[in-house]
C-alpha positions as CSV (number, residue, x, y, z in Angstrom):
1,M,15.9,5.8,0.5
2,R,17.3,7.9,3.4
3,Y,20.1,10.5,3.1
4,Q,22.0,11.6,6.2
5,S,25.1,13.5,6.8
6,G,25.9,14.5,10.4
7,N,23.0,16.4,11.8
8,T,21.4,17.0,8.4
9,Q,18.6,14.7,7.3
10,Y,17.0,14.8,3.9
11,R,13.5,13.6,3.0
12,D,12.9,10.0,2.1
13,R,12.7,9.2,-1.6
14,I,11.5,6.3,-3.6
15,N,14.4,4.5,-5.2
16,K,14.4,2.2,-8.2
17,C,16.5,-0.6,-6.7
18,G,15.4,-4.1,-7.0
19,N,13.6,-6.2,-9.7
20,K,12.0,-3.8,-12.2
21,K,9.7,-6.5,-13.5
22,L,8.4,-7.2,-10.0
23,R,7.9,-3.5,-9.3
24,K,5.9,-3.3,-12.6
25,I,3.7,-6.2,-11.7
26,L,3.0,-4.9,-8.3
27,Y,2.2,-1.4,-9.7
28,F,-0.3,-2.8,-12.2
29,M,-1.7,-5.2,-9.6
30,V,-2.5,-2.3,-7.2
31,C,-4.0,-0.3,-10.0
32,T,-6.2,-3.2,-10.8
33,I,-7.2,-3.6,-7.2
34,L,-8.2,0.1,-7.2
35,M,-10.3,-0.3,-10.4
36,A,-12.1,-3.2,-8.8
37,K,-13.5,-0.7,-6.2
38,R,-15.8,0.5,-9.0
39,K,-17.3,-2.9,-9.2
40,G,-18.0,-2.8,-5.4
41,K,-15.2,-5.1,-4.3
42,E,-13.8,-3.6,-1.1
43,N,-10.4,-4.4,0.5
44,H,-7.9,-2.8,2.8
45,F,-5.6,-1.6,0.1
46,V,-8.4,0.5,-1.5
47,D,-9.3,1.9,1.9
48,Y,-5.6,2.7,2.6
49,Y,-5.1,4.4,-0.8
50,Y,-8.1,6.7,-0.3
51,K,-7.0,7.4,3.3
52,L,-3.7,8.6,2.0
53,K,-5.4,10.7,-0.8
54,T,-7.9,12.4,1.6
55,Q,-5.7,13.2,4.6
56,P,-4.7,16.9,5.2
57,Q,-1.2,16.3,3.6
58,K,-2.6,14.6,0.5
59,K,-0.2,12.2,-1.2
60,H,0.4,12.1,-4.9
61,H,-1.1,9.2,-6.9
62,E,2.2,7.5,-7.4
63,V,3.3,7.8,-3.7
64,A,0.0,6.4,-2.6
65,I,0.3,3.5,-5.1
66,V,3.9,2.7,-3.9
67,A,2.6,2.8,-0.3
68,C,-0.2,0.3,-1.2
69,M,2.4,-1.9,-2.9
70,N,4.4,-1.9,0.3
71,K,1.3,-2.7,2.4
72,F,0.4,-5.5,0.0
73,L,3.8,-7.1,0.4
74,K,3.7,-6.9,4.2
75,V,0.2,-8.4,4.3
76,A,1.0,-11.1,1.8
77,F,4.1,-12.1,3.8
78,H,2.1,-12.3,7.0
79,L,-0.7,-14.4,5.4
80,I,1.8,-16.8,3.8
81,T,4.0,-17.2,6.9
82,H,1.0,-17.9,9.1
83,G,-0.9,-20.0,6.6
84,I,-4.2,-18.0,6.8
85,S,-6.3,-16.6,4.0
86,Y,-7.3,-12.9,3.4
87,D,-10.8,-12.0,4.5
88,Y,-11.9,-8.3,4.4
89,E,-14.9,-8.7,6.6
90,S,-13.2,-10.5,9.5
91,A,-10.3,-8.1,9.6
92,L,-12.5,-4.9,9.9
93,P,-12.3,-3.2,13.3
94,A,-15.4,-3.7,15.5
95,Q,-18.0,-0.9,15.0
96,K,-18.8,1.1,18.1
97,S,-22.5,1.5,18.8
């Protein structure tokens, strides 16, 4: 959510618009994905979460979770519209030797 008035801009905030049941499902889904990391299952959402948590301006847990929810929705939309399946290994950037 963005607030603007003339030359003044305020920080973006997470709003609670939209379907609250869907937000709840997405929140618990991302939490489950993060817990799956303990079992050795890697994916881009776990990598992105820990990147947000370890950068110099560390994000709070809830902010990082919402960012992962947003990333999941964008990736899912891309995969569905292009008719491809998710593969962590093939999507990793090439390692430089």
